[in-house]
C-alpha positions as CSV (number, residue, x, y, z in Angstrom):
1,M,134.5,-3.6,27.7
2,A,131.6,-1.4,26.6
3,L,131.4,-3.3,23.3
4,A,131.1,-6.6,25.2
5,L,128.2,-5.4,27.3
6,A,126.4,-4.1,24.3
7,G,126.8,-7.4,22.6
8,N,125.0,-9.2,25.5
9,K,121.8,-7.2,25.0
10,P,119.0,-8.7,22.8
11,P,118.6,-6.9,19.5
12,L,115.7,-4.4,19.3
13,L,114.2,-6.2,16.3
14,L,114.0,-9.4,18.3
15,L,112.3,-7.7,21.2
16,L,109.7,-6.2,18.9
17,L,109.1,-9.6,17.3
18,L,108.5,-11.3,20.6
19,F,106.1,-8.6,21.7
20,S,104.1,-8.9,18.5
21,V,103.8,-12.7,18.8
22,T,102.7,-12.4,22.5
23,C,100.0,-9.9,21.7
24,S,98.8,-11.9,18.7
25,Y,98.6,-15.1,20.9
26,G,96.7,-13.2,23.6
27,N,94.1,-11.8,21.2
28,Q,93.5,-15.2,19.7
29,N,92.7,-16.7,23.1
30,Q,90.6,-13.8,24.3
31,Q,87.0,-14.9,24.5
32,F,84.1,-12.7,23.5
33,I,81.9,-11.9,26.5
34,N,78.3,-12.7,25.8
35,S,77.0,-10.4,28.5
36,C,75.9,-6.8,28.9
37,G,74.8,-5.2,32.1
38,D,72.3,-7.4,33.9
39,I,71.9,-9.7,30.9
40,H,74.4,-12.6,31.2
41,N,75.3,-15.6,29.0
42,I,73.4,-14.4,25.9
43,S,72.8,-17.5,23.7
44,F,70.6,-19.0,21.0
45,P,68.5,-17.6,19.4
46,F,70.0,-14.2,20.5
47,Q,73.4,-12.9,19.8
48,L,75.3,-9.8,21.1
49,Q,76.4,-7.6,18.3
50,G,80.1,-8.2,17.5
51,D,80.1,-11.9,18.5
52,P,82.7,-13.4,16.1
53,S,81.6,-16.9,16.7
54,I,78.2,-16.4,15.0
55,T,78.5,-16.4,11.2
56,C,75.3,-14.5,10.2
57,N,73.0,-11.8,11.6
58,D,69.3,-11.7,12.3
59,N,68.2,-8.2,13.3
60,D,65.2,-9.5,15.3
61,F,67.5,-11.5,17.5
62,T,70.6,-9.2,17.6
63,L,71.1,-7.4,20.9
64,L,73.2,-4.3,21.3
65,C,75.1,-3.1,24.4
66,E,74.7,0.6,24.9
67,D,75.9,2.3,28.1
68,N,76.1,-1.2,29.7
69,R,72.4,-1.8,29.0
70,T,71.1,-4.5,26.6
71,V,69.0,-3.1,23.7
72,L,66.7,-4.8,21.1
73,H,65.4,-3.0,18.0
74,L,61.8,-4.0,17.4
75,F,59.3,-2.3,15.0
76,S,61.7,0.5,14.4
77,R,61.8,1.3,18.2
78,K,64.4,0.6,20.8
79,Y,63.7,-1.4,23.9
80,Y,65.8,-2.2,27.0
81,V,66.0,-5.9,27.7
82,K,65.0,-6.5,31.3
83,S,65.4,-10.2,31.3
84,I,65.6,-13.3,29.1
85,N,64.1,-16.7,30.2
86,Y,65.4,-19.5,28.1
87,T,63.3,-22.1,29.9
88,D,60.0,-20.7,28.8
89,S,61.4,-18.8,25.8
90,S,60.4,-15.3,26.9
91,I,62.0,-11.9,26.9
92,R,60.9,-8.9,28.9
93,L,61.2,-5.4,27.3
94,V,60.6,-1.8,28.2
95,D,60.7,1.2,25.9
96,V,64.0,3.1,26.2
97,G,61.9,6.4,26.5
98,F,60.5,5.3,29.8
99,Q,62.1,7.2,32.7
100,S,61.6,5.3,36.0
101,N,62.8,8.2,38.1
102,D,60.5,10.9,36.7
103,I,56.7,10.4,37.0
104,C,56.0,13.6,35.0
105,S,58.3,12.8,32.1
106,S,57.0,12.8,28.6
107,F,56.1,9.4,27.3
108,P,57.2,8.0,24.0
109,P,54.8,9.0,21.2
110,S,53.8,5.5,20.3
111,S,53.8,2.0,21.7
112,L,53.2,-1.6,20.5
113,T,49.8,-3.3,20.5
114,F,48.8,-6.9,20.3
115,R,47.9,-6.2,16.7
116,D,51.5,-5.3,15.8
117,F,52.6,-8.8,16.7
118,Y,49.8,-10.5,14.9
119,Q,50.2,-8.6,11.7
120,A,54.0,-8.6,11.3
121,S,56.4,-11.4,10.5
122,V,58.5,-10.8,13.6
123,P,59.4,-14.0,15.5
124,Y,57.7,-12.8,18.7
125,V,54.2,-13.3,20.3
126,V,52.8,-11.4,23.3
127,P,51.0,-14.1,25.2
128,Y,49.3,-11.8,27.7
129,G,49.2,-8.2,28.8
130,S,47.2,-5.2,29.7
131,Y,46.8,-1.8,28.1
132,V,47.5,1.5,30.0
133,M,45.9,4.5,28.3
134,F,46.9,8.1,28.9
135,L,44.0,10.5,28.4
136,R,43.7,14.3,28.1
137,C,40.2,15.5,28.9
138,E,38.6,18.9,28.6
139,N,36.2,18.2,31.5
140,P,36.5,16.2,34.7
141,V,35.5,12.6,34.2
142,Q,32.8,11.4,36.6
143,S,34.1,7.9,36.8
144,P,36.7,7.8,39.5
145,R,36.6,4.0,39.8
146,S,38.1,3.3,36.4
147,Y,40.0,6.6,35.8
148,I,43.2,7.3,37.7
149,N,43.5,11.1,38.2
150,K,47.1,12.1,37.2
151,T,46.4,15.9,37.1
152,G,47.4,16.7,40.6
153,Y,50.8,15.0,40.4
154,C,52.4,17.1,37.6
155,N,52.4,20.8,36.7
156,S,51.8,20.1,33.0
157,S,48.0,20.4,32.8
158,R,48.1,23.0,30.0
159,D,48.4,22.4,26.3
160,N,50.4,24.4,23.8
161,S,47.7,27.1,23.5
162,G,47.6,27.6,27.3
163,N,44.2,25.9,27.8
164,G,43.8,23.8,30.9
165,Y,43.0,20.1,30.8
166,Y,42.6,17.0,33.0
167,S,45.0,14.1,32.9
168,Y,43.8,10.6,33.5
169,V,45.1,7.1,33.2
170,V,43.1,3.9,32.6
171,A,44.7,0.5,33.1
172,G,43.9,-3.2,32.9
173,D,41.2,-4.8,30.8
174,V,40.4,-1.6,28.8
175,G,39.6,-0.7,25.2
176,I,38.9,2.3,23.1
177,W,35.3,2.3,24.4
178,D,36.7,3.4,27.8
179,V,37.6,6.8,26.4
180,A,35.1,9.4,27.6
181,D,33.6,11.8,25.1
182,S,35.6,14.8,26.2
183,C,38.9,13.0,26.3
184,L,41.7,12.5,23.8
185,L,43.8,9.4,23.8
186,E,47.4,10.6,23.9
187,V,49.4,7.4,24.2
188,F,49.0,3.9,25.4
189,Y,51.3,1.2,26.7
190,L,51.4,-2.5,26.6
191,S,52.2,-3.9,30.0
192,S,52.7,-7.5,31.3
193,S,52.9,-6.3,34.9
194,P,51.0,-8.9,37.1
195,L,49.9,-6.1,39.4
196,I,48.4,-4.0,36.6
197,R,46.7,-7.1,35.3
198,E,45.2,-7.9,38.7
199,R,44.3,-4.4,40.0
200,G,44.1,-2.2,36.9
201,S,42.8,1.2,37.6
202,N,42.5,0.4,41.3
203,L,46.2,1.5,41.6
204,S,47.4,4.9,42.5
205,W,49.2,6.9,39.9
206,L,52.5,6.5,41.7
207,D,52.1,2.7,42.0
208,L,51.0,2.4,38.4
209,Y,53.9,4.4,37.1
210,K,56.3,2.2,39.0
211,E,54.7,-0.9,37.5
212,L,55.1,0.5,33.9
213,G,58.8,0.0,34.4
214,Y,58.1,-3.8,34.4
215,G,57.6,-3.6,30.6
216,F,56.0,-6.4,28.6
217,V,56.8,-10.0,28.0
218,A,57.2,-11.5,24.5
219,W,57.5,-15.2,23.6
220,F,60.2,-16.2,21.1
221,G,59.8,-20.0,21.2
222,S,58.5,-20.2,17.6
223,Y,61.7,-18.6,16.2
224,G,59.5,-17.5,13.2
225,G,58.7,-21.1,12.0
226,C,60.6,-24.2,10.9
227,N,62.8,-22.7,8.1
228,R,63.7,-19.6,10.0
229,C,64.6,-21.7,13.0
230,K,67.0,-23.8,10.9
231,E,68.6,-20.8,9.4
232,R,69.0,-19.2,12.7
233,A,70.4,-22.3,14.4
234,S,72.9,-22.9,11.6
235,C,74.5,-19.5,12.3
236,F,75.8,-20.8,15.7
237,G,77.8,-23.6,14.2
238,D,78.5,-26.7,16.3
239,S,77.3,-24.9,19.5
240,V,73.7,-25.5,18.5
241,N,72.1,-28.7,17.4
242,V,69.8,-27.6,14.5
243,T,67.8,-30.8,14.5
244,A,67.2,-30.8,18.2
245,V,66.1,-27.1,18.6
246,C,63.9,-27.1,15.5
247,R,62.4,-30.7,15.8
248,Y,59.0,-29.6,17.1
249,L,58.6,-26.6,14.8
250,C,59.4,-28.8,11.8
251,S,57.1,-31.7,12.8
252,D,53.7,-32.4,11.3
253,S,52.0,-31.7,14.7
254,Y,53.1,-28.0,14.6
255,S,50.7,-26.2,12.3
256,Y,51.3,-22.5,13.2
257,S,52.4,-20.5,10.3
258,Y,53.4,-16.8,10.2
259,S,52.3,-16.5,6.6
260,H,48.9,-18.3,7.0
261,R,47.4,-17.2,10.3
262,S,43.9,-18.4,11.2
263,E,41.0,-16.1,10.8
264,L,40.5,-16.2,14.6
265,D,44.1,-15.1,15.2
266,L,43.6,-12.0,13.0
267,L,40.3,-11.1,14.7
268,I,41.4,-11.3,18.3
269,P,43.7,-8.2,18.3
270,Y,40.9,-6.1,16.8
271,Y,38.6,-6.9,19.7
272,L,41.4,-6.3,22.2
273,F,42.1,-2.8,20.7
């Protein structure tokens, strides 16, 4: 009787085989999720790292998912992706070193400028923006209209040698000529905040700091030119029509070239900063 019951049970080897086939079938039908945190449906020209459907990589368009936040590496720095607008071909970025919940935090040691985008071969252009300059001054600056006094907000108004100093911020339509004689430019930020652009240094330090979290907007609609657009689009296989997405960039009416910029293009960023 015991032998008969045992004979009715499926062999162990058969069970293992069925389990293996089921898992294999499930993995083949599991779709890669092109989303990370608040950034959903990531698509051409961007790709989320690890997407098996894209056959080649382009570091300038490859996004990473770190701690459920989308990250882009640009100019050897890391930026959080705040939003991507595929309609107007724009991406909004903020430096990962920016701490929105700490107005006295240390700022990243460097930031991008308009000049970086004009001089490098990255497929991005910053169409508009304002500079925010952080200054350390030996003496009080007698220009309260354009200088935001940051000294009273944080207990960090002493340098490494113990000497006191005054902290100011200048924002909006500013340049190096706005730095007073007794002041040292510590760091500057590129911001596309509409409020900073409109009000500049007429903001309080608290309001300005909040707006810094807006980041800056970069336009990616040129894809780095005709040839790079074709190369990038071909990586997406049948999901992207190469001819359609690159038609304008490869037409005779499109004359912008990353390798042959006009003299005016090169001069503009020098006047801006």
